[in-house]
C-alpha positions as a printed NumPy array, in Angstrom:
array([[ 11.041, 123.208,  90.628],
       [ 14.816, 123.028,  90.908],
       [ 17.155, 120.153,  91.547],
       [ 20.898, 119.928,  91.979],
       [ 21.117, 116.378,  90.627],
       [ 21.917, 116.589,  86.943],
       [ 21.014, 113.881,  84.429],
       [ 24.046, 112.595,  82.543],
       [ 23.678, 112.442,  78.76 ],
       [ 25.658, 110.59 ,  76.109],
       [ 25.204, 111.779,  72.519],
       [ 25.294, 109.372,  69.579],
       [ 25.485, 111.243,  66.275],
       [ 27.481, 114.466,  65.97 ],
       [ 26.169, 115.84 ,  62.679],
       [ 24.803, 119.308,  61.993],
       [ 21.745, 119.018,  64.264],
       [ 23.934, 118.128,  67.246],
       [ 25.223, 121.673,  67.787],
       [ 21.911, 123.096,  68.982],
       [ 21.408, 120.156,  71.35 ],
       [ 24.939, 120.486,  72.708],
       [ 24.077, 124.052,  73.714],
       [ 21.055, 122.905,  75.75 ],
       [ 22.903, 122.545,  79.104],
       [ 23.544, 126.293,  78.987],
       [ 19.789, 126.81 ,  79.269],
       [ 18.69 , 123.749,  81.237],
       [ 20.684, 123.098,  84.411],
       [ 19.345, 119.555,  84.721],
       [ 21.361, 118.399,  81.695],
       [ 24.988, 117.306,  81.758],
       [ 26.455, 116.022,  78.48 ],
       [ 29.355, 113.807,  79.486],
       [ 30.227, 111.904,  76.297],
       [ 29.669, 111.848,  72.554],
       [ 30.136, 109.392,  69.733],
       [ 29.954, 109.338,  65.951],
       [ 30.811, 106.894,  63.175],
       [ 33.311, 109.524,  62.048],
       [ 35.409, 109.907,  65.183],
       [ 36.882, 113.208,  64.026],
       [ 33.39 , 114.686,  63.968],
       [ 32.796, 113.632,  67.572],
       [ 36.199, 114.979,  68.596],
       [ 35.432, 118.316,  66.947],
       [ 32.087, 118.68 ,  68.773],
       [ 33.615, 117.575,  72.062],
       [ 36.283, 120.265,  71.752],
       [ 33.763, 122.929,  70.746],
       [ 31.336, 122.221,  73.592],
       [ 33.619, 120.992,  76.357],
       [ 32.411, 117.376,  76.381],
       [ 34.848, 115.344,  78.493],
       [ 34.7  , 111.967,  76.708],
       [ 34.735, 110.821,  73.073],
       [ 33.713, 107.163,  72.892],
       [ 32.746, 104.5  ,  70.408],
       [ 29.045, 103.68 ,  70.302],
       [ 29.658, 100.451,  72.207],
       [ 31.729, 102.232,  74.84 ],
       [ 29.067, 104.903,  75.285],
       [ 26.274, 102.348,  75.66 ],
       [ 28.318, 100.47 ,  78.286],
       [ 29.375, 103.563,  80.23 ],
       [ 27.79 , 103.288,  83.702],
       [ 27.949, 107.062,  84.205],
       [ 25.448, 107.725,  81.374],
       [ 21.733, 107.699,  82.187],
       [ 20.23 , 108.913,  78.9  ],
       [ 21.301, 108.398,  75.298],
       [ 20.578, 111.357,  73.035],
       [ 20.072, 109.688,  69.653],
       [ 20.914, 112.108,  66.829],
       [ 21.684, 109.508,  64.18 ],
       [ 20.139, 109.397,  60.698],
       [ 16.445, 108.376,  60.652],
       [ 16.989, 104.797,  59.502],
       [ 19.197, 104.209,  62.564],
       [ 16.792, 105.708,  65.115],
       [ 15.119, 102.426,  66.067],
       [ 18.351, 100.393,  66.14 ],
       [ 20.172, 102.838,  68.414],
       [ 17.072, 103.312,  70.558],
       [ 16.756,  99.577,  71.123],
       [ 20.468,  99.289,  71.905],
       [ 20.216, 102.088,  74.484],
       [ 17.226, 100.468,  76.202],
       [ 18.962,  97.086,  76.213],
       [ 21.927,  98.79 ,  77.864],
       [ 19.628, 100.022,  80.64 ],
       [ 19.52 , 103.64 ,  79.518],
       [ 16.645, 105.946,  78.705],
       [ 16.718, 107.393,  75.203],
       [ 15.649, 110.654,  73.603],
       [ 15.889, 110.88 ,  69.827],
       [ 15.393, 113.098,  66.848],
       [ 12.234, 112.604,  64.791],
       [ 10.796, 110.34 ,  63.616],
       [ 10.656, 107.76 ,  66.402],
       [ 11.262, 105.04 ,  63.778],
       [ 10.64 , 104.505,  60.085],
       [  8.25 , 101.579,  60.484],
       [  5.309, 101.078,  62.813],
       [  6.658,  97.685,  63.91 ],
       [  9.976,  99.263,  64.942],
       [  8.148, 101.851,  67.007],
       [  6.017,  99.2  ,  68.684],
       [  9.129,  97.216,  69.571],
       [ 10.693, 100.332,  71.156],
       [  7.609, 100.993,  73.269],
       [  7.357,  97.363,  74.322],
       [ 11.012,  97.19 ,  75.373],
       [ 10.765, 100.506,  77.232],
       [  7.803,  99.18 ,  79.227],
       [  9.628,  95.921,  79.996],
       [ 12.767,  97.76 ,  81.135],
       [ 10.799, 100.527,  82.875],
       [ 12.782, 103.11 ,  80.967],
       [ 11.711, 106.309,  79.272],
       [ 11.711, 107.09 ,  75.568],
       [ 11.358, 110.658,  74.339],
       [ 11.348, 112.028,  70.827],
       [ 11.52 , 115.258,  68.905],
       [  9.955, 117.449,  67.792],
       [  9.801, 119.485,  70.973],
       [  8.937, 122.732,  69.199],
       [  5.397, 122.416,  70.589],
       [  6.9  , 123.234,  73.992],
       [  8.052, 126.641,  72.719],
       [  6.336, 129.889,  73.576],
       [  4.403, 130.155,  70.308],
       [  2.436, 126.919,  70.371],
       [  2.175, 126.908,  74.172],
       [  0.48 , 130.32 ,  73.927],
       [ -1.888, 128.902,  71.301],
       [ -2.683, 126.015,  73.641],
       [ -3.518, 128.541,  76.378],
       [ -5.827, 130.43 ,  74.012],
       [ -7.643, 127.23 ,  73.056],
       [ -7.874, 126.023,  76.656],
       [ -9.252, 129.423,  77.693],
       [-12.009, 129.164,  75.079],
       [-10.946, 132.25 ,  73.145],
       [-12.064, 130.676,  69.821],
       [-14.707, 128.455,  71.389],
       [-14.608, 124.725,  70.747],
       [-12.227, 123.647,  67.93 ],
       [-14.181, 122.149,  65.046],
       [-11.614, 122.095,  62.228],
       [ -8.029, 122.856,  61.297],
       [ -5.85 , 123.262,  58.222],
       [ -2.117, 122.577,  58.077],
       [  0.175, 123.084,  55.096],
       [  3.83 , 122.378,  54.429],
       [  4.536, 122.936,  50.749],
       [  7.651, 123.632,  48.719],
       [  9.667, 122.148,  45.889],
       [ 12.06 , 119.933,  47.758],
       [ 15.617, 120.225,  49.073],
       [ 17.64 , 119.315,  45.985],
       [ 18.621, 122.94 ,  45.365],
       [ 20.147, 123.506,  48.819],
       [ 20.804, 120.26 ,  50.729],
       [ 24.303, 118.766,  50.253],
       [ 22.968, 115.19 ,  50.004],
       [ 19.223, 115.296,  49.21 ],
       [ 18.724, 111.781,  47.838],
       [ 17.383, 110.32 ,  51.108],
       [ 14.5  , 112.825,  51.143],
       [ 12.963, 110.915,  48.228],
       [ 13.213, 107.394,  49.626],
       [ 10.796, 105.392,  51.83 ],
       [ 10.711, 106.723,  55.353],
       [ 11.253, 110.281,  54.143],
       [  9.358, 112.479,  51.684],
       [  7.617, 115.635,  52.891],
       [  5.335, 113.731,  55.283],
       [  8.034, 111.942,  57.295],
       [ 10.447, 114.875,  57.02 ],
       [  8.172, 117.724,  58.115],
       [  4.923, 116.03 ,  59.092],
       [  6.046, 115.33 ,  62.682],
       [  6.199, 119.071,  63.423],
       [  2.671, 119.68 ,  62.142],
       [  1.086, 116.544,  63.582],
       [  2.698, 116.997,  67.   ],
       [  1.492, 120.596,  67.155],
       [ -2.049, 119.611,  66.139],
       [ -2.169, 116.853,  68.767],
       [ -0.82 , 119.227,  71.428],
       [ -3.601, 121.688,  70.611],
       [ -6.523, 119.337,  69.89 ],
       [ -5.659, 115.87 ,  71.169],
       [ -5.183, 112.513,  69.424],
       [ -6.435, 111.439,  65.99 ],
       [ -8.816, 108.502,  65.524],
       [ -9.267, 108.097,  61.749],
       [ -7.496, 109.259,  58.572],
       [ -7.822, 109.197,  54.81 ],
       [ -5.511, 110.497,  52.101],
       [ -4.478, 110.731,  48.474],
       [ -0.845, 110.804,  47.355],
       [  1.203, 111.151,  44.179],
       [  4.722, 111.374,  42.791],
       [  4.659, 114.332,  40.408],
       [  8.312, 114.232,  39.32 ],
       [  9.656, 110.64 ,  39.212],
       [ 13.181, 111.973,  38.726],
       [ 14.805, 114.991,  40.361],
       [ 18.026, 116.695,  39.31 ],
       [ 20.272, 117.903,  42.114],
       [ 21.443, 121.499,  41.694],
       [ 23.235, 121.832,  45.069],
       [ 26.871, 120.963,  45.678],
       [ 28.611, 118.557,  45.848],
       [ 26.215, 116.357,  43.811],
       [ 25.027, 118.919,  41.242],
       [ 23.806, 117.264,  38.053],
       [ 23.067, 113.865,  39.616],
       [ 19.58 , 112.404,  39.19 ],
       [ 17.45 , 111.207,  42.096],
       [ 14.969, 108.401,  41.457],
       [ 11.929, 109.201,  43.608],
       [ 10.617, 106.205,  45.549],
       [  8.131, 107.755,  47.972],
       [  5.083, 110.031,  47.554],
       [  5.971, 113.7  ,  47.278],
       [  2.477, 115.196,  47.57 ],
       [  0.229, 113.921,  50.353],
       [ -3.259, 115.349,  50.991],
       [ -4.822, 113.934,  54.134],
       [ -7.896, 114.283,  56.295],
       [ -7.542, 113.749,  60.035],
       [-10.527, 113.063,  62.273],
       [ -9.697, 113.796,  65.906],
       [-11.105, 111.988,  68.916],
       [-12.731, 115.266,  70.035],
       [-14.678, 115.476,  66.743],
       [-12.543, 118.114,  65.023],
       [-11.52 , 117.52 ,  61.401],
       [ -8.205, 118.712,  59.958],
       [ -6.849, 118.989,  56.437],
       [ -3.12 , 118.26 ,  56.142],
       [ -1.063, 118.751,  52.98 ],
       [  2.679, 118.069,  52.81 ],
       [  4.375, 118.497,  49.45 ],
       [  7.688, 118.705,  47.616],
       [  5.784, 119.372,  44.358],
       [  4.686, 123.004,  44.82 ],
       [  6.681, 125.94 ,  43.493],
       [  4.771, 128.74 ,  45.261],
       [  1.809, 129.128,  47.583],
       [  0.242, 131.61 ,  49.987],
       [ -1.288, 129.333,  52.601],
       [ -0.857, 129.442,  56.399],
       [  1.218, 126.979,  58.373],
       [ -1.641, 125.995,  60.673],
       [ -5.048, 127.495,  61.388],
       [ -7.509, 126.28 ,  64.025],
       [-11.213, 127.04 ,  63.466],
       [-13.473, 127.197,  66.507],
       [-17.144, 127.807,  67.204],
       [-16.353, 131.431,  68.169],
       [-13.363, 132.377,  66.04 ],
       [-10.164, 131.348,  64.275],
       [ -6.545, 131.059,  65.376],
       [ -3.506, 131.35 ,  63.114],
       [ -0.652, 129.281,  64.572],
       [  3.047, 130.02 ,  63.947],
       [  5.384, 127.733,  62.001],
       [  5.53 , 124.513,  64.066],
       [  9.207, 124.095,  63.144],
       [  9.964, 127.175,  65.242],
       [  9.505, 128.108,  68.891],
       [  8.071, 131.626,  68.74 ],
       [  5.317, 133.618,  67.01 ],
       [  3.629, 135.34 ,  65.354],
       [  0.129, 134.386,  66.471],
       [ -3.025, 135.903,  65.017],
       [ -6.627, 135.603,  66.072],
       [ -9.967, 136.72 ,  64.714],
       [-13.103, 136.211,  66.736],
       [-16.546, 135.892,  65.191],
       [-17.414, 139.554,  65.857],
       [-14.121, 141.028,  64.573],
       [-13.585, 142.477,  61.095],
       [ -9.849, 141.757,  60.792],
       [ -7.112, 139.478,  62.074],
       [ -5.099, 140.834,  64.998],
       [ -1.766, 139.731,  66.373],
       [ -1.661, 138.551,  69.971],
       [  1.358, 138.522,  72.228],
       [  3.339, 135.378,  72.892],
       [  2.901, 134.974,  76.641],
       [  5.079, 131.913,  77.164],
       [  8.85 , 131.605,  77.261],
       [ 11.344, 129.682,  75.138],
       [ 10.762, 131.508,  71.883],
       [ 14.322, 131.204,  70.586],
       [ 15.656, 127.974,  69.085],
       [ 15.229, 125.817,  72.195],
       [ 15.752, 122.312,  70.819],
       [ 16.536, 120.187,  73.827],
       [ 13.619, 121.467,  75.899],
       [ 11.911, 118.102,  75.416],
       [ 15.042, 116.329,  76.63 ],
       [ 15.206, 118.633,  79.67 ],
       [ 11.532, 117.999,  80.431],
       [ 12.21 , 114.242,  80.285],
       [ 15.254, 114.653,  82.531],
       [ 13.16 , 116.42 ,  85.187],
       [ 10.506, 113.719,  84.837],
       [ 13.153, 111.054,  85.481],
       [ 14.099, 112.835,  88.71 ],
       [ 10.539, 113.555,  89.889],
       [  8.509, 110.635,  88.53 ],
       [  6.253, 112.952,  86.523],
       [  5.173, 112.302,  82.919],
       [  7.292, 113.857,  80.19 ],
       [  5.587, 115.641,  77.323],
       [  7.593, 114.654,  74.219],
       [  6.756, 111.065,  75.073],
       [  7.077, 107.734,  73.33 ],
       [  3.281, 107.44 ,  73.103],
       [  2.999, 110.825,  71.376],
       [  5.872, 110.047,  68.996],
       [  4.434, 106.622,  68.144],
       [  0.982, 108.11 ,  67.512],
       [  2.569, 110.551,  65.053],
       [  4.425, 107.68 ,  63.354],
       [  1.215, 105.658,  63.181],
       [ -0.664, 108.592,  61.605],
       [  2.008, 109.054,  58.923],
       [  2.159, 105.356,  58.08 ],
       [ -1.629, 105.161,  57.966],
       [ -1.907, 108.16 ,  55.627],
       [  0.275, 106.312,  53.115],
       [ -1.743, 103.122,  53.609],
       [ -5.046, 104.933,  53.135],
       [ -3.9  , 106.26 ,  49.779],
       [ -2.767, 102.813,  48.637],
       [ -5.905, 101.064,  49.841],
       [ -8.404, 103.762,  48.866],
       [-10.431, 104.095,  52.07 ],
       [-10.566, 105.609,  55.561],
       [ -8.525, 103.792,  58.198],
       [ -9.127, 103.869,  61.942],
       [ -5.878, 104.155,  63.874],
       [ -4.7  , 101.468,  66.244],
       [ -2.895, 103.949,  68.481],
       [ -3.765, 106.908,  70.636],
       [ -2.028, 109.097,  73.216],
       [ -2.827, 111.651,  75.862],
       [ -2.812, 115.289,  74.887],
       [  0.434, 116.603,  76.402],
       [  0.008, 118.748,  79.479],
       [  0.85 , 122.429,  79.108],
       [  4.464, 123.176,  79.977],
       [  5.057, 124.661,  83.409],
       [  8.337, 126.584,  82.975],
       [  8.885, 126.624,  86.733],
       [ 10.156, 123.049,  86.462],
       [ 13.327, 124.393,  84.877],
       [ 16.215, 125.748,  86.869],
       [ 16.67 , 128.897,  84.785],
       [ 14.097, 131.436,  83.716],
       [ 12.106, 131.011,  80.511],
       [ 12.488, 134.403,  78.919],
       [ 14.609, 133.244,  75.958]])
């Protein structure tokens, strides 16, 4: 489906992640970025010059600009809820980077205000709309591995203090490996198998202090204030059971990103922080894994596809896929995993969401071969 009526976007937050989003209108005709803002005005001015954005505004000016329909919230995580609420109160829809918020109560307040104002909220990650995971969804929907009964998902490494220029925040509440990378894995699992109903977990802090080796803070010590190894069990509403491990405490491993285990075979899913393949499958009667072709488009770095999907939904009245309900369910799962470890028992979730519909690339104005 094509439309000539673009959706006007104002960007708040012009840090490193903004560049890939500012390229999105080149791929998705529905998007028109008309203004940007940042606490450091020079940063906003630089991005505006680089990407041909006509207006550089203060946050207040951007929120009050009547020409802007959607705020693209690319601020730091602890500001996500505040800026989201401000955008909704200004009568604008909002699409933000992950996570939706740092606290469950903040996320609930966002959803409540969005319902009251009849405005949309969308949230990254939108990598599940890329060709890799969309192809996996097709394979599952087509019954290629039978009925999913289990899954395993692993994100493990030794933290960002050897490469990130300011890694301290990764080790504070609202971050850690679960809040940093968990949204990619949980969103992909929900897109493939539906919502989660109950969780349990164990967590630990292996290294209470971390020494930064990256510049410009090399030699400084980080005091770790959030779990850095989280091992969780997720029970899905469809009966499937998944094991999820996120860790900054592992030097080396040889585990897959995600595998789905069905009644008739197994599916190896690509990195959920990317948009493409590879995808491997091994049915019950096969003696080796085999790679299968990615049959869906948007396999390059297509961040902004979730925003474009929401923009089309605004114009057509359809549901958007990277929705507030999905993002809140992911937030609720992450919060509950931490609570389960503290309390020492399974916890049934208070939230749910619909499994996102498969992406129909014909909704976009340009072809999906990227």
